[in-house]
C-alpha positions as CSV (number, residue, x, y, z in Angstrom):
1,M,111.7,88.5,120.5
2,S,114.7,90.8,120.3
3,S,115.5,89.7,116.8
4,I,111.9,90.6,115.6
5,I,112.3,94.1,117.2
6,M,115.7,94.6,115.5
7,I,114.1,93.7,112.2
8,L,111.3,96.2,112.8
9,I,113.8,98.9,113.8
10,T,115.8,98.2,110.6
11,L,112.6,98.4,108.5
12,V,111.6,101.7,110.0
13,Q,115.1,103.1,109.6
14,G,115.1,101.9,106.0
15,Y,111.8,103.6,105.3
16,T,113.1,106.8,106.9
17,F,116.0,106.7,104.6
18,L,113.8,106.2,101.5
19,M,111.6,109.0,102.6
20,F,114.7,111.3,103.0
21,V,115.8,110.4,99.5
22,W,112.2,111.2,98.3
23,V,112.3,114.6,99.9
24,V,115.7,115.4,98.4
25,L,114.7,114.3,95.0
26,S,111.5,116.4,95.2
27,W,113.7,119.5,95.2
28,I,115.2,118.6,91.8
29,P,112.4,119.2,89.2
30,D,114.0,117.1,86.5
31,L,114.1,114.0,88.7
32,R,110.4,114.1,89.5
33,Y,109.6,112.3,86.3
34,S,112.0,109.4,86.9
35,K,110.7,105.9,87.6
36,F,112.6,105.7,90.9
37,Y,111.0,109.0,92.1
38,R,107.5,107.7,91.1
39,F,108.3,104.4,93.0
40,L,109.3,106.4,96.1
41,D,106.2,108.6,95.6
42,G,104.0,105.5,95.8
43,L,105.7,104.5,99.0
44,C,105.9,107.9,100.8
45,L,102.6,109.7,99.8
46,P,100.2,107.2,101.5
47,Y,102.2,107.5,104.7
48,L,102.3,111.3,104.6
49,E,98.7,111.8,103.6
50,P,97.3,111.8,107.2
51,F,99.9,114.4,108.2
52,R,98.9,116.6,105.2
53,R,95.3,116.6,106.5
54,I,96.6,117.9,109.8
55,I,98.9,120.5,108.4
56,P,98.3,121.3,104.7
57,P,101.1,122.7,102.6
58,I,101.8,126.4,103.4
59,N,102.5,128.6,100.3
60,G,103.6,125.5,98.4
61,I,105.9,124.3,101.2
62,D,105.0,120.8,102.5
63,I,106.1,120.2,106.1
64,S,104.3,116.9,106.4
65,P,107.6,115.0,106.0
66,I,108.9,116.7,109.2
67,L,106.0,115.2,111.1
68,G,106.5,111.9,109.3
69,F,110.2,111.8,110.3
70,F,109.2,112.7,113.9
71,V,106.7,109.8,114.1
72,L,109.2,107.4,112.5
73,Q,111.9,108.4,115.0
74,L,109.4,108.0,117.9
75,I,108.6,104.5,116.7
76,T,112.3,103.6,116.4
77,T,112.9,104.9,120.0
78,L,109.9,103.0,121.4
79,L,111.0,99.8,119.7
80,G,114.5,100.3,121.0
81,R,113.2,100.6,124.5
82,L,111.6,97.2,124.1
83,L,115.0,95.5,123.7
């Protein structure tokens, strides 16, 4: 059981890292057209869409990744407590 939880924690942390890379790359306009960015876009946008419905972008600033990071951290913490 604990090995399954460790795998889940690793997957959530990996997704958190990918989302962080996506956020950083979104600040660099030239990289938005790269294949890697579009790949990350396809992974991150479906997860962030519910958060964007709760708090839409304000003056072009999207704070939905902050909520997304918070939820991922909460999931990691809860899974860690199951160990």
